[in-house]
C-alpha positions in Angstrom: 0.0 0.0 -0.1 1.8 3.5 -1.0 1.6 6.2 1.2 -0.5 9.0 0.8 -0.1 11.2 4.0 2.0 13.7 1.6 -0.7 13.9 -1.1 -3.4 14.1 1.9 -1.5 17.2 3.7 -1.3 19.1 0.2 -4.7 18.4 -0.8 -5.6 19.3 3.3 -3.6 22.7 2.6 -4.6 23.6 -0.9 -8.2 23.4 0.6 -7.6 25.4 3.2 -5.8 28.0 1.3 -9.3 28.1 -1.1 -11.5 28.1 1.5 -9.8 31.1 2.7 -9.6 32.9 -0.8 -13.5 32.4 -1.4 -13.9 33.6 2.5 -12.2 36.4 1.7 -14.0 37.0 -1.6 -17.5 36.6 -0.1 -16.4 39.3 2.7 -15.7 42.0 -0.2 -19.2 40.9 -2.0 -20.8 41.7 1.1 -18.9 45.2 1.9 -20.0 45.6 -1.6 -23.6 45.6 -0.4 -24.2 46.2 3.4 -26.6 48.7 4.4 -24.0 51.1 6.0 -26.5 51.9 8.5 -25.9 55.4 9.2 -30.2 56.6 9.4 -32.3 56.3 12.1 -32.9 53.2 14.0 -30.3 52.0 11.5 -27.9 50.6 13.8 -27.4 47.3 14.8 -26.9 45.2 18.1 -25.3 47.6 20.6 -25.3 50.5 18.6 -22.8 49.5 15.9 -23.5 50.5 12.5 -24.7 47.5 10.5 -21.6 47.9 8.3 -19.4 47.8 11.4 -21.2 45.0 13.8 -20.1 42.1 11.6 -18.4 38.8 13.1 -16.7 36.5 11.3 -15.9 33.2 13.3 -13.4 30.4 11.9 -14.9 26.6 13.1 -12.1 25.2 11.8 -9.8 24.7 8.6 -13.4 24.3 6.4 -16.2 25.9 7.9 -16.5 29.7 8.7 -19.3 31.7 10.3 -20.3 35.8 8.8 -23.2 37.0 10.4 -24.7 40.3 11.5 -25.8 40.3 15.2 -29.1 41.9 16.0 -33.0 42.2 13.9 -32.2 45.0 12.2 -30.0 42.6 9.1 -32.8 40.3 8.7 -35.5 43.6 8.7 -33.0 45.1 5.5 -32.9 41.6 3.7 -36.6 40.3 3.9 -38.2 44.0 3.8 -40.9 45.6 6.3 -44.2 46.8 5.8 -45.3 50.5 7.4 -45.1 50.2 10.8 -45.1 52.1 14.0 -42.1 52.3 15.7 -42.5 53.5 19.6 -39.7 53.8 22.3 -38.5 50.6 24.1 -37.4 51.7 26.9 -38.8 55.2 28.4 -41.5 57.5 27.2 -40.1 59.0 24.0 -37.7 58.5 20.9 -35.3 61.4 20.1 -33.0 62.0 17.4 -31.6 63.5 14.6 -33.7 63.6 11.6 -32.7 66.2 8.4 -35.6 67.8 6.8 -38.1 65.9 10.1 -40.5 63.1 9.5 -43.4 64.1 6.8 -46.1 64.1 9.0 -44.3 67.2 10.6 -43.8 69.8 7.8 -44.3 72.6 10.0 -41.1 71.6 11.7 -39.1 70.7 8.7 -36.4 73.2 9.3 -35.5 71.5 12.8 -33.6 68.4 12.8 -33.9 66.8 16.3 -37.0 65.4 17.4 -38.2 64.0 20.4 -41.5 61.9 19.5 -43.9 59.2 21.2 -43.8 57.2 17.9 -43.0 57.6 14.1 -44.8 56.1 11.4 -42.1 54.3 9.6 -43.2 53.4 5.5 -41.5 50.6 5.5 -38.3 49.4 3.7 -37.7 47.5 0.4 -34.5 49.3 -0.6 -32.2 46.5 0.8 -34.4 43.1 0.2 -31.6 40.6 -0.6 -28.6 42.4 0.3 -27.3 39.1 2.7 -29.8 36.1 1.0 -28.0 37.0 -3.1 -25.0 37.1 -1.8 -25.1 34.0 0.7 -26.5 31.6 -1.4 -24.8 28.1 -1.9 -24.8 29.0 -5.6 -22.3 32.1 -5.1 -20.2 30.4 -2.3 -20.4 27.3 -4.8 -19.1 29.7 -7.5 -16.6 31.4 -5.3 -15.3 28.7 -4.0 -14.4 27.0 -7.5 -13.0 30.5 -8.6 -10.6 30.4 -5.6 -10.0 26.4 -6.5 -9.2 27.3 -10.1 -6.9 29.9 -9.2 -5.0 27.7 -6.4 -4.1 25.3 -9.7 -3.5 28.0 -12.0 -0.1 28.9 -9.4 0.8 25.3 -9.4 
């Protein structure tokens, strides 16, 4: 029986390098499409901008988890219908909103508001920003490209 340990080691190293390259390509794709999160209520968990809240965790040489914690990432990806936003703590919402909400047209010159609620019109602008780029076919293409690049260099 032939010793295949050298071959196994080279294949494992190649797979690990291709996986790392595919993860980097995926992160570049997400960086290009992730909603920045600068608007009122667009902060991720802990008040961070969504773009800054991304977490990347290596689960071994061939497994990586990419996530944006907190519910806002899911709301933006799926979209939302019109809804009322009320304070979670306290009795009022306080925020800077240049131009202000449409229902307060008389105060449009003002940019700091304290309100008991806001009528949010819903959001569809970023639908699919996550699910479109994390789809299995996208990952498969990125991984295949990374393997092809590695083979071309070998």
